PQR file of N, CA, C, O and H, with PARSE charges and radii, in Angstrom:
ATOM      1  N   MET A   1      22.538  -4.855  32.197 -0.4000 1.5000
ATOM      2  CA  MET A   1      21.796  -4.022  31.259 -0.0000 2.0000
ATOM      3  C   MET A   1      20.441  -3.880  31.570  0.5500 1.7000
ATOM      4  O   MET A   1      19.731  -4.834  31.886 -0.5500 1.4000
ATOM      5  N   THR A   2      20.022  -2.616  31.483 -0.4000 1.5000
ATOM      6  CA  THR A   2      18.560  -2.305  31.825 -0.0000 2.0000
ATOM      7  C   THR A   2      17.734  -2.808  30.767  0.5500 1.7000
ATOM      8  O   THR A   2      18.089  -2.755  29.589 -0.5500 1.4000
ATOM      9  H   THR A   2      20.599  -1.841  31.226  0.4000 1.0000
ATOM     10  N   GLU A   3      16.640  -3.297  31.148 -0.4000 1.5000
ATOM     11  CA  GLU A   3      15.517  -3.890  30.221 -0.0000 2.0000
ATOM     12  C   GLU A   3      14.910  -2.726  29.490  0.5500 1.7000
ATOM     13  O   GLU A   3      14.696  -1.682  30.105 -0.5500 1.4000
ATOM     14  H   GLU A   3      16.351  -3.340  32.105  0.4000 1.0000
ATOM     15  N   ARG A   4      14.619  -2.842  28.208 -0.4000 1.5000
ATOM     16  CA  ARG A   4      14.020  -1.777  27.443 -0.0000 2.0000
ATOM     17  C   ARG A   4      12.432  -1.854  27.772  0.5500 1.7000
ATOM     18  O   ARG A   4      11.811  -2.862  28.106 -0.5500 1.4000
ATOM     19  H   ARG A   4      14.793  -3.690  27.708  0.4000 1.0000
ATOM     20  N   LYS A   5      11.957  -0.615  27.604 -0.4000 1.5000
ATOM     21  CA  LYS A   5      10.613  -0.335  27.957 -0.0000 2.0000
ATOM     22  C   LYS A   5       9.715  -0.762  26.756  0.5500 1.7000
ATOM     23  O   LYS A   5      10.071  -0.590  25.590 -0.5500 1.4000
ATOM     24  H   LYS A   5      12.462   0.205  27.332  0.4000 1.0000
ATOM     25  N   LYS A   6       8.432  -1.374  27.142 -0.4000 1.5000
ATOM     26  CA  LYS A   6       7.541  -1.694  26.142 -0.0000 2.0000
ATOM     27  C   LYS A   6       6.512  -0.743  26.151  0.5500 1.7000
ATOM     28  O   LYS A   6       5.998  -0.453  27.231 -0.5500 1.4000
ATOM     29  H   LYS A   6       8.142  -1.514  28.089  0.4000 1.0000
ATOM     30  N   VAL A   7       6.077  -0.138  24.970 -0.4000 1.5000
ATOM     31  CA  VAL A   7       4.941   0.903  24.774 -0.0000 2.0000
ATOM     32  C   VAL A   7       3.959   0.614  23.732  0.5500 1.7000
ATOM     33  O   VAL A   7       4.326   0.337  22.591 -0.5500 1.4000
ATOM     34  H   VAL A   7       6.495  -0.374  24.092  0.4000 1.0000
ATOM     35  N   LEU A   8       2.725   0.665  24.069 -0.4000 1.5000
ATOM     36  CA  LEU A   8       1.657   0.461  23.181 -0.0000 2.0000
ATOM     37  C   LEU A   8       1.483   1.681  22.305  0.5500 1.7000
ATOM     38  O   LEU A   8       1.213   2.708  22.928 -0.5500 1.4000
ATOM     39  H   LEU A   8       2.426   0.890  24.996  0.4000 1.0000
ATOM     40  N   LEU A   9       1.573   1.778  21.086 -0.4000 1.5000
ATOM     41  CA  LEU A   9       1.417   3.038  20.345 -0.0000 2.0000
ATOM     42  C   LEU A   9       0.379   2.842  19.293  0.5500 1.7000
ATOM     43  O   LEU A   9       0.441   1.915  18.485 -0.5500 1.4000
ATOM     44  H   LEU A   9       1.792   0.944  20.580  0.4000 1.0000
ATOM     45  N   ARG A  10      -0.572   3.725  19.316 -0.4000 1.5000
ATOM     46  CA  ARG A  10      -1.605   3.778  18.302 -0.0000 2.0000
ATOM     47  C   ARG A  10      -1.392   4.680  17.321  0.5500 1.7000
ATOM     48  O   ARG A  10      -1.301   5.879  17.586 -0.5500 1.4000
ATOM     49  H   ARG A  10      -0.622   4.478  19.972  0.4000 1.0000
ATOM     50  N   LEU A  11      -1.290   4.212  16.092 -0.4000 1.5000
ATOM     51  CA  LEU A  11      -0.930   5.018  14.982 -0.0000 2.0000
ATOM     52  C   LEU A  11      -2.187   5.019  13.820  0.5500 1.7000
ATOM     53  O   LEU A  11      -2.976   4.083  13.688 -0.5500 1.4000
ATOM     54  H   LEU A  11      -1.364   3.238  15.876  0.4000 1.0000
ATOM     55  N   ASP A  12      -2.199   6.195  13.059 -0.4000 1.5000
ATOM     56  CA  ASP A  12      -3.084   6.151  11.929 -0.0000 2.0000
ATOM     57  C   ASP A  12      -2.406   5.158  10.861  0.5500 1.7000
ATOM     58  O   ASP A  12      -1.205   5.232  10.601 -0.5500 1.4000
ATOM     59  H   ASP A  12      -1.558   6.955  13.167  0.4000 1.0000
ATOM     60  N   PRO A  13      -3.175   4.327  10.328 -0.5600 1.5000
ATOM     61  CA  PRO A  13      -2.661   3.345   9.373  0.2800 2.0000
ATOM     62  C   PRO A  13      -1.681   4.010   8.212  0.5500 1.7000
ATOM     63  O   PRO A  13      -0.632   3.497   7.822 -0.5500 1.4000
ATOM     64  N   ALA A  14      -2.167   5.087   7.808 -0.4000 1.5000
ATOM     65  CA  ALA A  14      -1.314   5.833   6.646 -0.0000 2.0000
ATOM     66  C   ALA A  14      -0.079   6.273   7.274  0.5500 1.7000
ATOM     67  O   ALA A  14       0.916   6.174   6.556 -0.5500 1.4000
ATOM     68  H   ALA A  14      -3.019   5.504   8.125  0.4000 1.0000
ATOM     69  N   VAL A  15       0.094   6.742   8.457 -0.4000 1.5000
ATOM     70  CA  VAL A  15       1.394   7.165   9.151 -0.0000 2.0000
ATOM     71  C   VAL A  15       2.101   5.864   9.356  0.5500 1.7000
ATOM     72  O   VAL A  15       3.307   5.882   9.109 -0.5500 1.4000
ATOM     73  H   VAL A  15      -0.714   6.822   9.040  0.4000 1.0000
ATOM     74  N   HIS A  16       1.572   4.728   9.765 -0.4000 1.5000
ATOM     75  CA  HIS A  16       2.211   3.499  10.032 -0.0000 2.0000
ATOM     76  C   HIS A  16       2.880   2.997   8.704  0.5500 1.7000
ATOM     77  O   HIS A  16       4.040   2.584   8.713 -0.5500 1.4000
ATOM     78  H   HIS A  16       0.592   4.713   9.966  0.4000 1.0000
ATOM     79  N   ASP A  17       2.218   3.037   7.709 -0.4000 1.5000
ATOM     80  CA  ASP A  17       2.696   2.657   6.374 -0.0000 2.0000
ATOM     81  C   ASP A  17       3.699   3.541   5.903  0.5500 1.7000
ATOM     82  O   ASP A  17       4.682   3.004   5.392 -0.5500 1.4000
ATOM     83  H   ASP A  17       1.276   3.373   7.702  0.4000 1.0000
ATOM     84  N   ALA A  18       3.669   4.762   5.962 -0.4000 1.5000
ATOM     85  CA  ALA A  18       4.680   5.914   5.648 -0.0000 2.0000
ATOM     86  C   ALA A  18       6.005   5.479   6.460  0.5500 1.7000
ATOM     87  O   ALA A  18       7.093   5.448   5.885 -0.5500 1.4000
ATOM     88  H   ALA A  18       2.871   5.198   6.378  0.4000 1.0000
ATOM     89  N   LEU A  19       5.868   5.153   7.788 -0.4000 1.5000
ATOM     90  CA  LEU A  19       6.977   4.958   8.589 -0.0000 2.0000
ATOM     91  C   LEU A  19       7.717   3.655   8.300  0.5500 1.7000
ATOM     92  O   LEU A  19       8.944   3.565   8.345 -0.5500 1.4000
ATOM     93  H   LEU A  19       4.984   5.179   8.255  0.4000 1.0000
ATOM     94  N   ALA A  20       6.840   2.590   7.981 -0.4000 1.5000
ATOM     95  CA  ALA A  20       7.356   1.212   7.646 -0.0000 2.0000
ATOM     96  C   ALA A  20       8.151   1.305   6.222  0.5500 1.7000
ATOM     97  O   ALA A  20       9.139   0.608   5.995 -0.5500 1.4000
ATOM     98  H   ALA A  20       5.843   2.663   7.945  0.4000 1.0000
ATOM     99  N   ARG A  21       7.649   2.180   5.350 -0.4000 1.5000
ATOM    100  CA  ARG A  21       8.385   2.374   4.080 -0.0000 2.0000
ATOM    101  C   ARG A  21       9.711   3.097   4.224  0.5500 1.7000
ATOM    102  O   ARG A  21      10.727   2.793   3.600 -0.5500 1.4000
ATOM    103  H   ARG A  21       6.846   2.746   5.535  0.4000 1.0000
ATOM    104  N   TRP A  22       9.609   4.064   5.091 -0.4000 1.5000
ATOM    105  CA  TRP A  22      10.846   4.888   5.312 -0.0000 2.0000
ATOM    106  C   TRP A  22      11.945   3.837   6.104  0.5500 1.7000
ATOM    107  O   TRP A  22      13.135   3.799   5.789 -0.5500 1.4000
ATOM    108  H   TRP A  22       8.783   4.311   5.599  0.4000 1.0000
ATOM    109  N   ALA A  23      11.407   3.079   7.073 -0.4000 1.5000
ATOM    110  CA  ALA A  23      12.329   2.195   7.911 -0.0000 2.0000
ATOM    111  C   ALA A  23      12.952   1.331   6.744  0.5500 1.7000
ATOM    112  O   ALA A  23      14.174   1.216   6.645 -0.5500 1.4000
ATOM    113  H   ALA A  23      10.441   3.110   7.329  0.4000 1.0000
ATOM    114  N   GLY A  24      12.169   0.791   5.959 -0.4000 1.5000
ATOM    115  CA  GLY A  24      12.632  -0.209   4.941 -0.0000 2.0000
ATOM    116  C   GLY A  24      13.910   0.522   4.134  0.5500 1.7000
ATOM    117  O   GLY A  24      15.000  -0.015   3.944 -0.5500 1.4000
ATOM    118  H   GLY A  24      11.177   0.885   6.040  0.4000 1.0000
ATOM    119  N   ASP A  25      13.536   1.837   3.716 -0.4000 1.5000
ATOM    120  CA  ASP A  25      14.637   2.481   2.933 -0.0000 2.0000
ATOM    121  C   ASP A  25      15.824   2.724   3.782  0.5500 1.7000
ATOM    122  O   ASP A  25      16.915   2.841   3.224 -0.5500 1.4000
ATOM    123  H   ASP A  25      12.650   2.274   3.871  0.4000 1.0000
ATOM    124  N   ASP A  26      15.733   2.818   5.116 -0.4000 1.5000
ATOM    125  CA  ASP A  26      17.011   2.949   5.939 -0.0000 2.0000
ATOM    126  C   ASP A  26      17.408   1.706   6.512  0.5500 1.7000
ATOM    127  O   ASP A  26      18.201   1.708   7.453 -0.5500 1.4000
ATOM    128  H   ASP A  26      14.846   2.724   5.570  0.4000 1.0000
ATOM    129  N   LEU A  27      16.899   0.536   6.003 -0.4000 1.5000
ATOM    130  CA  LEU A  27      17.202  -0.765   6.568 -0.0000 2.0000
ATOM    131  C   LEU A  27      17.050  -0.994   8.017  0.5500 1.7000
ATOM    132  O   LEU A  27      17.854  -1.652   8.679 -0.5500 1.4000
ATOM    133  H   LEU A  27      16.254   0.535   5.239  0.4000 1.0000
ATOM    134  N   ARG A  28      15.933  -0.397   8.513 -0.4000 1.5000
ATOM    135  CA  ARG A  28      15.630  -0.483   9.969 -0.0000 2.0000
ATOM    136  C   ARG A  28      14.270  -1.255  10.208  0.5500 1.7000
ATOM    137  O   ARG A  28      13.566  -1.491   9.226 -0.5500 1.4000
ATOM    138  H   ARG A  28      15.280   0.137   7.976  0.4000 1.0000
ATOM    139  N   SER A  29      13.905  -1.623  11.354 -0.4000 1.5000
ATOM    140  CA  SER A  29      12.559  -2.056  11.639 -0.0000 2.0000
ATOM    141  C   SER A  29      11.865  -0.854  11.904  0.5500 1.7000
ATOM    142  O   SER A  29      12.441   0.191  12.205 -0.5500 1.4000
ATOM    143  H   SER A  29      14.477  -1.431  12.152  0.4000 1.0000
ATOM    144  N   THR A  30      10.463  -0.998  11.784 -0.4000 1.5000
ATOM    145  CA  THR A  30       9.585   0.189  12.069 -0.0000 2.0000
ATOM    146  C   THR A  30       9.870   0.708  13.515  0.5500 1.7000
ATOM    147  O   THR A  30       9.971   1.905  13.785 -0.5500 1.4000
ATOM    148  H   THR A  30       9.995  -1.847  11.540  0.4000 1.0000
ATOM    149  N   ASN A  31       9.982  -0.255  14.367 -0.4000 1.5000
ATOM    150  CA  ASN A  31      10.300   0.034  15.831 -0.0000 2.0000
ATOM    151  C   ASN A  31      11.562   0.918  15.898  0.5500 1.7000
ATOM    152  O   ASN A  31      11.560   1.969  16.539 -0.5500 1.4000
ATOM    153  H   ASN A  31       9.899  -1.227  14.148  0.4000 1.0000
ATOM    154  N   ALA A  32      12.601   0.488  15.248 -0.4000 1.5000
ATOM    155  CA  ALA A  32      13.920   1.218  15.321 -0.0000 2.0000
ATOM    156  C   ALA A  32      13.865   2.521  14.674  0.5500 1.7000
ATOM    157  O   ALA A  32      14.517   3.471  15.106 -0.5500 1.4000
ATOM    158  H   ALA A  32      12.603  -0.365  14.727  0.4000 1.0000
ATOM    159  N   GLN A  33      13.007   2.612  13.514 -0.4000 1.5000
ATOM    160  CA  GLN A  33      12.875   3.910  13.080 -0.0000 2.0000
ATOM    161  C   GLN A  33      12.203   4.928  13.916  0.5500 1.7000
ATOM    162  O   GLN A  33      12.580   6.096  14.015 -0.5500 1.4000
ATOM    163  H   GLN A  33      12.477   1.840  13.163  0.4000 1.0000
ATOM    164  N   ILE A  34      11.081   4.353  14.570 -0.4000 1.5000
ATOM    165  CA  ILE A  34      10.347   5.250  15.517 -0.0000 2.0000
ATOM    166  C   ILE A  34      11.358   5.835  16.767  0.5500 1.7000
ATOM    167  O   ILE A  34      11.317   6.965  17.254 -0.5500 1.4000
ATOM    168  H   ILE A  34      10.775   3.404  14.489  0.4000 1.0000
ATOM    169  N   GLU A  35      12.185   4.828  17.099 -0.4000 1.5000
ATOM    170  CA  GLU A  35      12.957   5.199  18.295 -0.0000 2.0000
ATOM    171  C   GLU A  35      14.048   6.178  17.733  0.5500 1.7000
ATOM    172  O   GLU A  35      14.388   7.131  18.433 -0.5500 1.4000
ATOM    173  H   GLU A  35      12.218   3.910  16.704  0.4000 1.0000
ATOM    174  N   PHE A  36      14.633   5.974  16.444 -0.4000 1.5000
ATOM    175  CA  PHE A  36      15.496   6.953  15.853 -0.0000 2.0000
ATOM    176  C   PHE A  36      14.911   8.328  15.817  0.5500 1.7000
ATOM    177  O   PHE A  36      15.549   9.319  16.171 -0.5500 1.4000
ATOM    178  H   PHE A  36      14.356   5.200  15.875  0.4000 1.0000
ATOM    179  N   LEU A  37      13.618   8.366  15.359 -0.4000 1.5000
ATOM    180  CA  LEU A  37      13.029   9.686  15.164 -0.0000 2.0000
ATOM    181  C   LEU A  37      12.746  10.318  16.594  0.5500 1.7000
ATOM    182  O   LEU A  37      12.934  11.527  16.732 -0.5500 1.4000
ATOM    183  H   LEU A  37      13.099   7.560  15.072  0.4000 1.0000
ATOM    184  N   LEU A  38      12.350   9.634  17.549 -0.4000 1.5000
ATOM    185  CA  LEU A  38      12.175  10.232  18.860 -0.0000 2.0000
ATOM    186  C   LEU A  38      13.500  10.617  19.396  0.5500 1.7000
ATOM    187  O   LEU A  38      13.543  11.718  19.945 -0.5500 1.4000
ATOM    188  H   LEU A  38      12.197   8.652  17.437  0.4000 1.0000
ATOM    189  N   ARG A  39      14.530   9.958  19.344 -0.4000 1.5000
ATOM    190  CA  ARG A  39      15.796  10.360  19.877 -0.0000 2.0000
ATOM    191  C   ARG A  39      16.152  11.662  18.977  0.5500 1.7000
ATOM    192  O   ARG A  39      16.561  12.637  19.607 -0.5500 1.4000
ATOM    193  H   ARG A  39      14.494   9.064  18.898  0.4000 1.0000
ATOM    194  N   ARG A  40      16.049  11.768  17.706 -0.4000 1.5000
ATOM    195  CA  ARG A  40      16.391  12.908  17.033 -0.0000 2.0000
ATOM    196  C   ARG A  40      15.543  14.059  17.530  0.5500 1.7000
ATOM    197  O   ARG A  40      16.096  15.116  17.835 -0.5500 1.4000
ATOM    198  H   ARG A  40      15.717  10.976  17.194  0.4000 1.0000
ATOM    199  N   ALA A  41      14.358  13.930  17.620 -0.4000 1.5000
ATOM    200  CA  ALA A  41      13.428  15.084  18.134 -0.0000 2.0000
ATOM    201  C   ALA A  41      14.003  15.511  19.440  0.5500 1.7000
ATOM    202  O   ALA A  41      14.355  16.677  19.622 -0.5500 1.4000
ATOM    203  H   ALA A  41      13.908  13.071  17.372  0.4000 1.0000
ATOM    204  N   LEU A  42      14.114  14.516  20.424 -0.4000 1.5000
ATOM    205  CA  LEU A  42      14.523  14.787  21.775 -0.0000 2.0000
ATOM    206  C   LEU A  42      16.104  15.705  21.722  0.5500 1.7000
ATOM    207  O   LEU A  42      16.311  16.729  22.372 -0.5500 1.4000
ATOM    208  H   LEU A  42      13.829  13.569  20.276  0.4000 1.0000
ATOM    209  N   SER A  43      16.944  15.144  20.932 -0.4000 1.5000
ATOM    210  CA  SER A  43      18.191  15.831  20.756 -0.0000 2.0000
ATOM    211  C   SER A  43      18.082  17.302  20.192  0.5500 1.7000
ATOM    212  O   SER A  43      18.759  18.215  20.665 -0.5500 1.4000
ATOM    213  H   SER A  43      16.776  14.312  20.404  0.4000 1.0000
ATOM    214  N   ASP A  44      17.180  17.483  19.140 -0.4000 1.5000
ATOM    215  CA  ASP A  44      17.147  18.642  18.373 -0.0000 2.0000
ATOM    216  C   ASP A  44      16.529  19.801  19.498  0.5500 1.7000
ATOM    217  O   ASP A  44      16.761  21.006  19.394 -0.5500 1.4000
ATOM    218  H   ASP A  44      16.630  16.742  18.755  0.4000 1.0000
ATOM    219  N   ASN A  45      15.790  19.253  20.469 -0.4000 1.5000
ATOM    220  CA  ASN A  45      15.042  20.118  21.318 -0.0000 2.0000
ATOM    221  C   ASN A  45      15.787  20.227  22.750  0.5500 1.7000
ATOM    222  O   ASN A  45      15.212  20.786  23.684 -0.5500 1.4000
ATOM    223  H   ASN A  45      15.602  18.275  20.553  0.4000 1.0000
ATOM    224  N   GLY A  46      17.043  19.696  22.893 -0.4000 1.5000
ATOM    225  CA  GLY A  46      17.770  19.730  23.952 -0.0000 2.0000
ATOM    226  C   GLY A  46      17.158  18.986  25.248  0.5500 1.7000
ATOM    227  O   GLY A  46      17.262  19.396  26.404 -0.5500 1.4000
ATOM    228  H   GLY A  46      17.511  19.242  22.135  0.4000 1.0000
ATOM    229  N   ARG A  47      16.505  17.824  24.831 -0.4000 1.5000
ATOM    230  CA  ARG A  47      15.832  17.129  25.896 -0.0000 2.0000
ATOM    231  C   ARG A  47      16.274  15.710  25.967  0.5500 1.7000
ATOM    232  O   ARG A  47      15.655  14.938  26.700 -0.5500 1.4000
ATOM    233  H   ARG A  47      16.421  17.491  23.891  0.4000 1.0000
ATOM    234  N   LEU A  48      17.254  15.314  25.295 -0.4000 1.5000
ATOM    235  CA  LEU A  48      17.825  13.906  25.254 -0.0000 2.0000
ATOM    236  C   LEU A  48      18.621  13.805  26.557  0.5500 1.7000
ATOM    237  O   LEU A  48      19.580  14.567  26.673 -0.5500 1.4000
ATOM    238  H   LEU A  48      17.757  15.941  24.699  0.4000 1.0000
ATOM    239  N   PRO A  49      18.347  12.981  27.521 -0.5600 1.5000
ATOM    240  CA  PRO A  49      19.191  12.777  28.671  0.2800 2.0000
ATOM    241  C   PRO A  49      20.540  12.392  28.300  0.5500 1.7000
ATOM    242  O   PRO A  49      20.760  11.610  27.375 -0.5500 1.4000
ATOM    243  N   SER A  50      21.526  12.977  29.069 -0.4000 1.5000
ATOM    244  CA  SER A  50      22.937  12.702  28.781 -0.0000 2.0000
ATOM    245  C   SER A  50      23.400  11.326  29.018  0.5500 1.7000
ATOM    246  O   SER A  50      24.429  10.864  28.525 -0.5500 1.4000
ATOM    247  H   SER A  50      21.347  13.613  29.821  0.4000 1.0000
ATOM    248  N   ALA A  51      22.414  10.548  29.971 -0.4000 1.5000
ATOM    249  CA  ALA A  51      22.833   9.189  30.308 -0.0000 2.0000
ATOM    250  C   ALA A  51      22.309   8.300  29.216  0.5500 1.7000
ATOM    251  O   ALA A  51      22.416   7.089  29.407 -0.5500 1.4000
ATOM    252  H   ALA A  51      21.578  10.923  30.372  0.4000 1.0000
ATOM    253  N   THR A  52      21.758   8.721  28.098 -0.4000 1.5000
ATOM    254  CA  THR A  52      21.117   7.831  27.083 -0.0000 2.0000
ATOM    255  C   THR A  52      22.176   7.261  26.353  0.5500 1.7000
ATOM    256  O   THR A  52      23.049   7.975  25.860 -0.5500 1.4000
ATOM    257  H   THR A  52      21.671   9.705  27.943  0.4000 1.0000
ATOM    258  N   ARG A  53      22.176   5.966  26.235 -0.4000 1.5000
ATOM    259  CA  ARG A  53      23.299   5.164  25.234 -0.0000 2.0000
ATOM    260  C   ARG A  53      22.931   5.461  23.931  0.5500 1.7000
ATOM    261  O   ARG A  53      21.785   5.781  23.615 -0.5500 1.4000
ATOM    262  H   ARG A  53      21.467   5.386  26.636  0.4000 1.0000
ATOM    263  N   ALA A  54      23.971   5.355  23.078 -0.4000 1.5000
ATOM    264  CA  ALA A  54      23.811   5.408  21.627 -0.0000 2.0000
ATOM    265  C   ALA A  54      22.926   4.379  21.119  0.5500 1.7000
ATOM    266  O   ALA A  54      22.852   3.301  21.709 -0.5500 1.4000
ATOM    267  H   ALA A  54      24.902   5.095  23.335  0.4000 1.0000
ATOM    268  N   GLN A  55      22.210   4.630  20.018 -0.4000 1.5000
ATOM    269  CA  GLN A  55      21.414   3.684  19.379 -0.0000 2.0000
ATOM    270  C   GLN A  55      22.256   2.825  18.623  0.5500 1.7000
ATOM    271  O   GLN A  55      23.139   3.314  17.918 -0.5500 1.4000
ATOM    272  H   GLN A  55      22.270   5.506  19.539  0.4000 1.0000
ATOM    273  N   PRO A  56      22.056   1.439  18.700 -0.5600 1.5000
ATOM    274  CA  PRO A  56      22.908   0.436  17.958  0.2800 2.0000
ATOM    275  C   PRO A  56      22.712   0.668  16.458  0.5500 1.7000
ATOM    276  O   PRO A  56      21.632   1.049  16.005 -0.5500 1.4000
ATOM    277  N   LYS A  57      23.734   0.439  15.741 -0.4000 1.5000
ATOM    278  CA  LYS A  57      23.810   0.590  14.320 -0.0000 2.0000
ATOM    279  C   LYS A  57      23.116  -0.658  13.780  0.5500 1.7000
ATOM    280  O   LYS A  57      23.372  -1.774  14.232 -0.5500 1.4000
ATOM    281  H   LYS A  57      24.611   0.130  16.110  0.4000 1.0000
ATOM    282  N   ARG A  58      22.233  -0.446  12.803 -0.4000 1.5000
ATOM    283  CA  ARG A  58      21.389  -1.500  12.327 -0.0000 2.0000
ATOM    284  C   ARG A  58      21.640  -1.527  10.767  0.5500 1.7000
ATOM    285  O   ARG A  58      22.140  -0.582  10.158 -0.5500 1.4000
ATOM    286  H   ARG A  58      22.026   0.461  12.435  0.4000 1.0000
ATOM    287  N   GLY A  59      21.256  -2.661  10.213 -0.4000 1.5000
ATOM    288  CA  GLY A  59      21.191  -2.670   8.743 -0.0000 2.0000
ATOM    289  C   GLY A  59      22.602  -3.131   8.151  0.5500 1.7000
ATOM    290  O   GLY A  59      23.530  -3.459   8.890 -0.5500 1.4000
ATOM    291  H   GLY A  59      20.849  -3.430  10.708  0.4000 1.0000
ATOM    292  N   ARG A  60      22.677  -3.128   6.930 -0.4000 1.5000
ATOM    293  CA  ARG A  60      23.913  -3.526   6.220 -0.0000 2.0000
ATOM    294  C   ARG A  60      25.033  -2.402   6.362  0.5500 1.7000
ATOM    295  O   ARG A  60      24.749  -1.205   6.367 -0.5500 1.4000
ATOM    296  H   ARG A  60      21.923  -2.861   6.329  0.4000 1.0000
ATOM    297  N   PRO A  61      26.287  -2.876   6.475 -0.5600 1.5000
ATOM    298  CA  PRO A  61      27.501  -1.930   6.531  0.2800 2.0000
ATOM    299  C   PRO A  61      27.396  -1.084   5.312  0.5500 1.7000
ATOM    300  O   PRO A  61      27.002  -1.638   4.285 -0.5500 1.4000
ATOM    301  N   ARG A  62      27.681   0.127   5.283 -0.4000 1.5000
ATOM    302  CA  ARG A  62      27.838   1.011   4.050 -0.0000 2.0000
ATOM    303  C   ARG A  62      29.071   0.640   3.207  0.5500 1.7000
ATOM    304  O   ARG A  62      30.142   0.397   3.762 -0.5500 1.4000
ATOM    305  H   ARG A  62      28.001   0.577   6.116  0.4000 1.0000
ATOM    306  N   LYS A  63      28.933   0.594   1.908 -0.4000 1.5000
ATOM    307  CA  LYS A  63      30.052   0.276   1.025 -0.0000 2.0000
ATOM    308  C   LYS A  63      31.026   1.415   1.066  0.5500 1.7000
ATOM    309  O   LYS A  63      30.641   2.584   1.041 -0.5500 1.4000
ATOM    310  H   LYS A  63      28.062   0.792   1.457  0.4000 1.0000
ATOM    311  N   ASP A  64      32.257   1.081   1.129 -0.4000 1.5000
ATOM    312  CA  ASP A  64      33.280   2.077   0.880 -0.0000 2.0000
ATOM    313  C   ASP A  64      33.355   2.419  -0.539  0.5500 1.7000
ATOM    314  O   ASP A  64      32.578   1.851  -1.307 -0.5500 1.4000
ATOM    315  H   ASP A  64      32.570   0.132   1.149  0.4000 1.0000
ATOM    316  N   ALA A  65      34.200   3.283  -0.987 -0.4000 1.5000
ATOM    317  CA  ALA A  65      34.379   3.687  -2.332 -0.0000 2.0000
ATOM    318  C   ALA A  65      34.396   2.517  -3.249  0.5500 1.7000
ATOM    319  O   ALA A  65      34.985   1.490  -2.912 -0.5500 1.4000
ATOM    320  H   ALA A  65      34.831   3.744  -0.363  0.4000 1.0000
ATOM    321  N   GLU A  66      33.810   2.611  -4.336 -0.4000 1.5000
ATOM    322  CA  GLU A  66      33.924   1.454  -5.315 -0.0000 2.0000
ATOM    323  C   GLU A  66      35.354   1.296  -5.846  0.5500 1.7000
ATOM    324  O   GLU A  66      36.041   2.301  -6.030 -0.5500 1.4000
ATOM    325  H   GLU A  66      33.332   3.445  -4.609  0.4000 1.0000
ATOM    326  N   PRO A  67      35.817   0.084  -6.093 -0.5600 1.5000
ATOM    327  CA  PRO A  67      37.155  -0.207  -6.571  0.2800 2.0000
ATOM    328  C   PRO A  67      37.234   0.650  -8.039  0.5500 1.7000
ATOM    329  O   PRO A  67      36.292   0.581  -8.828 -0.5500 1.4000
ATOM    330  N   ALA A  68      38.230   1.320  -8.281 -0.4000 1.5000
ATOM    331  CA  ALA A  68      38.608   2.077  -9.504 -0.0000 2.0000
ATOM    332  C   ALA A  68      38.623   1.225 -10.503  0.5500 1.7000
ATOM    333  O   ALA A  68      37.868   1.480 -11.441 -0.5500 1.4000
ATOM    334  H   ALA A  68      38.995   1.376  -7.640  0.4000 1.0000
ATOM    335  N   ASP A  69      39.354   0.170 -10.567 -0.4000 1.5000
ATOM    336  CA  ASP A  69      39.686  -0.685 -11.567 -0.0000 2.0000
ATOM    337  C   ASP A  69      38.899  -2.041 -11.570  0.5500 1.7000
ATOM    338  O   ASP A  69      39.319  -2.994 -10.914 -0.5500 1.4000
ATOM    339  H   ASP A  69      39.967  -0.038  -9.805  0.4000 1.0000
ATOM    340  N   GLU A  70      37.704  -2.119 -12.349 -0.4000 1.5000
ATOM    341  CA  GLU A  70      37.129  -3.319 -12.239 -0.0000 2.0000
ATOM    342  C   GLU A  70      37.235  -4.051 -13.737  0.5500 1.7000
ATOM    343  O   GLU A  70      36.857  -3.419 -14.723 -0.5500 1.4000
ATOM    344  H   GLU A  70      37.363  -1.345 -12.882  0.4000 1.0000
ATOM    345  N   GLU A  71      37.699  -5.244 -13.856 -0.4000 1.5000
ATOM    346  CA  GLU A  71      37.952  -5.755 -15.169 -0.0000 2.0000
ATOM    347  C   GLU A  71      36.936  -6.927 -15.340  0.5500 1.7000
ATOM    348  O   GLU A  71      36.910  -7.574 -16.387 -0.5500 1.4000
ATOM    349  H   GLU A  71      38.007  -5.757 -13.055  0.4000 1.0000
TER
END
């Protein structure tokens, strides 16, 4: 498996705080949220390389439909 690249990223503190809150809402780390957004932007603009592996699922599994009968 290829080692992941490490990148130093300088962000405005308000942008970082907003990203961290959004990541928490989506049950991701801030780093995973940034990667998610970058991948989405690349894909939306037709620039995501075809050899790119899918981003691993993170966070808690989604709940299926609630049971109809709870006593």
